[in-house]
C-alpha atoms as an extended CHARMM CRD file, in Angstrom:
* protein
*
        80  EXT
         1         1  LEU       CA             74.6340000000      103.5020000000      102.2020000000  PROA      1               0.0000000000
         2         2  LEU       CA             75.2530000000       99.7070000000      102.8420000000  PROA      2               0.0000000000
         3         3  TRP       CA             78.6730000000       99.7840000000      102.4460000000  PROA      3               0.0000000000
         4         4  THR       CA             79.9390000000      102.9860000000      104.3650000000  PROA      4               0.0000000000
         5         5  GLY       CA             79.1890000000      100.0910000000      107.0310000000  PROA      5               0.0000000000
         6         6  HSD       CA             81.4450000000       98.2250000000      105.8520000000  PROA      6               0.0000000000
         7         7  SER       CA             84.3660000000      100.5540000000      104.5460000000  PROA      7               0.0000000000
         8         8  THR       CA             85.0660000000      100.3100000000      108.5630000000  PROA      8               0.0000000000
         9         9  VAL       CA             86.7220000000       96.5550000000      108.0850000000  PROA      9               0.0000000000
        10        10  ILE       CA             89.2820000000       98.3680000000      106.6390000000  PROA      10              0.0000000000
        11        11  ASP       CA             90.0500000000      101.0700000000      109.4780000000  PROA      11              0.0000000000
        12        12  GLU       CA             90.1120000000       98.5910000000      112.0150000000  PROA      12              0.0000000000
        13        13  ILE       CA             92.1580000000       96.3180000000      110.1430000000  PROA      13              0.0000000000
        14        14  ILE       CA             94.5500000000       99.5630000000      110.0990000000  PROA      14              0.0000000000
        15        15  THR       CA             94.3470000000      100.3150000000      114.0140000000  PROA      15              0.0000000000
        16        16  GLN       CA             95.5080000000       96.7150000000      114.4750000000  PROA      16              0.0000000000
        17        17  LEU       CA             98.3640000000       96.7880000000      112.4980000000  PROA      17              0.0000000000
        18        18  LEU       CA             99.4850000000      100.1390000000      113.8710000000  PROA      18              0.0000000000
        19        19  ASP       CA             98.5980000000       99.0610000000      117.4650000000  PROA      19              0.0000000000
        20        20  GLU       CA            100.4190000000       96.0830000000      116.7850000000  PROA      20              0.0000000000
        21        21  SER       CA            103.3720000000       97.6660000000      114.9130000000  PROA      21              0.0000000000
        22        22  SER       CA            103.9250000000      100.2550000000      117.9330000000  PROA      22              0.0000000000
        23        23  SER       CA            103.9950000000       98.2110000000      120.9180000000  PROA      23              0.0000000000
        24        24  PRO       CA            107.0910000000       97.2090000000      122.6850000000  PROA      24              0.0000000000
        25        25  SER       CA            107.4260000000       93.4010000000      121.9150000000  PROA      25              0.0000000000
        26        26  SER       CA            106.1430000000       93.8630000000      118.3900000000  PROA      26              0.0000000000
        27        27  LEU       CA            107.4530000000       91.3170000000      115.7010000000  PROA      27              0.0000000000
        28        28  VAL       CA            105.5430000000       93.5270000000      113.1210000000  PROA      28              0.0000000000
        29        29  PRO       CA            107.6110000000       95.7720000000      111.3180000000  PROA      29              0.0000000000
        30        30  ASN       CA            107.1190000000      100.0210000000      111.4800000000  PROA      30              0.0000000000
        31        31  ASN       CA            106.5950000000       99.5810000000      107.3100000000  PROA      31              0.0000000000
        32        32  ILE       CA            103.8100000000       97.1910000000      107.3800000000  PROA      32              0.0000000000
        33        33  LYS       CA            101.2300000000       97.0830000000      104.0250000000  PROA      33              0.0000000000
        34        34  MET       CA             98.2900000000       95.7470000000      103.5890000000  PROA      34              0.0000000000
        35        35  GLY       CA             99.1190000000       93.7940000000       99.9940000000  PROA      35              0.0000000000
        36        36  ALA       CA             95.5870000000       92.2060000000       99.1730000000  PROA      36              0.0000000000
        37        37  MET       CA             92.1470000000       92.2050000000      100.2510000000  PROA      37              0.0000000000
        38        38  LEU       CA             89.7980000000       89.2620000000       99.1500000000  PROA      38              0.0000000000
        39        39  ALA       CA             86.1420000000       89.5850000000       99.0030000000  PROA      39              0.0000000000
        40        40  SER       CA             83.1600000000       87.3480000000       98.2850000000  PROA      40              0.0000000000
        41        41  VAL       CA             81.0850000000       89.2280000000       95.9990000000  PROA      41              0.0000000000
        42        42  GLY       CA             77.0010000000       88.4130000000       95.5740000000  PROA      42              0.0000000000
        43        43  GLY       CA             75.4880000000       92.0490000000       95.8610000000  PROA      43              0.0000000000
        44        44  GLY       CA             78.8720000000       94.2450000000       95.6350000000  PROA      44              0.0000000000
        45        45  GLY       CA             78.2930000000       95.7060000000       98.7500000000  PROA      45              0.0000000000
        46        46  LEU       CA             81.2250000000       94.2270000000      100.9000000000  PROA      46              0.0000000000
        47        47  LEU       CA             83.6240000000       94.5540000000       97.6560000000  PROA      47              0.0000000000
        48        48  CYS       CA             82.5810000000       98.4750000000       97.3660000000  PROA      48              0.0000000000
        49        49  GLY       CA             82.6800000000       99.0120000000      101.3520000000  PROA      49              0.0000000000
        50        50  ILE       CA             86.6610000000       97.9070000000      101.4060000000  PROA      50              0.0000000000
        51        51  LEU       CA             87.2910000000      100.0350000000       97.7380000000  PROA      51              0.0000000000
        52        52  GLU       CA             85.4160000000      102.8190000000      100.2340000000  PROA      52              0.0000000000
        53        53  GLY       CA             87.6120000000      101.9960000000      103.1790000000  PROA      53              0.0000000000
        54        54  ILE       CA             91.0910000000      102.0150000000      101.3840000000  PROA      54              0.0000000000
        55        55  GLU       CA             90.3180000000      105.1740000000       99.3620000000  PROA      55              0.0000000000
        56        56  ARG       CA             89.3600000000      107.5240000000      102.3750000000  PROA      56              0.0000000000
        57        57  ASN       CA             92.6850000000      106.1740000000      104.5830000000  PROA      57              0.0000000000
        58        58  TYR       CA             94.6910000000      106.7800000000      101.0910000000  PROA      58              0.0000000000
        59        59  TRP       CA             93.8620000000      110.4290000000      101.1860000000  PROA      59              0.0000000000
        60        60  SER       CA             94.1310000000      110.9720000000      104.7140000000  PROA      60              0.0000000000
        61        61  ASP       CA             96.0440000000      113.1660000000      106.3860000000  PROA      61              0.0000000000
        62        62  ASP       CA             97.8110000000      110.5850000000      108.4230000000  PROA      62              0.0000000000
        63        63  GLN       CA            100.8000000000      109.2550000000      106.4940000000  PROA      63              0.0000000000
        64        64  ASP       CA            100.9110000000      105.3040000000      108.5690000000  PROA      64              0.0000000000
        65        65  ARG       CA             97.1590000000      104.9500000000      107.0850000000  PROA      65              0.0000000000
        66        66  GLN       CA             97.8330000000      106.1730000000      103.9760000000  PROA      66              0.0000000000
        67        67  ASN       CA            101.4810000000      104.0970000000      103.9310000000  PROA      67              0.0000000000
        68        68  ILE       CA             99.7230000000      100.3600000000      105.0110000000  PROA      68              0.0000000000
        69        69  VAL       CA             96.6780000000      101.0190000000      102.5800000000  PROA      69              0.0000000000
        70        70  ARG       CA             99.1140000000      102.3910000000       98.9780000000  PROA      70              0.0000000000
        71        71  GLY       CA             99.8950000000       99.4490000000       96.5640000000  PROA      71              0.0000000000
        72        72  THR       CA             96.6430000000       97.2430000000       97.9460000000  PROA      72              0.0000000000
        73        73  LYS       CA             95.3380000000       94.8170000000       95.3740000000  PROA      73              0.0000000000
        74        74  VAL       CA             91.7560000000       94.0150000000       96.1050000000  PROA      74              0.0000000000
        75        75  VAL       CA             90.3950000000       90.2680000000       94.4190000000  PROA      75              0.0000000000
        76        76  ALA       CA             86.8170000000       89.7570000000       93.6940000000  PROA      76              0.0000000000
        77        77  CYS       CA             85.4050000000       86.5390000000       93.7990000000  PROA      77              0.0000000000
        78        78  GLU       CA             81.9790000000       85.5640000000       93.0050000000  PROA      78              0.0000000000
        79        79  THR       CA             80.2910000000       83.3300000000       94.5810000000  PROA      79              0.0000000000
        80        80  GLU       CA             77.8230000000       80.7540000000       93.3360000000  PROA      80              0.0000000000
């Protein structure tokens, strides 16, 4: 499905946050979380991808990934 490709955006964001927080000179705290994701909605593919990526990482075996996405709000804005 199309949005499965979009879901990798969440994987990339989490990977970058984890890489940044593990660096010795990092100013990013180890208990980082994604507060919210904003998606413009035309057909809904991007929104579905974001939701799929969050769900996949929430149910992952990796506790760090679970903690980052836990409680993330998703805001959908319809385009004109």
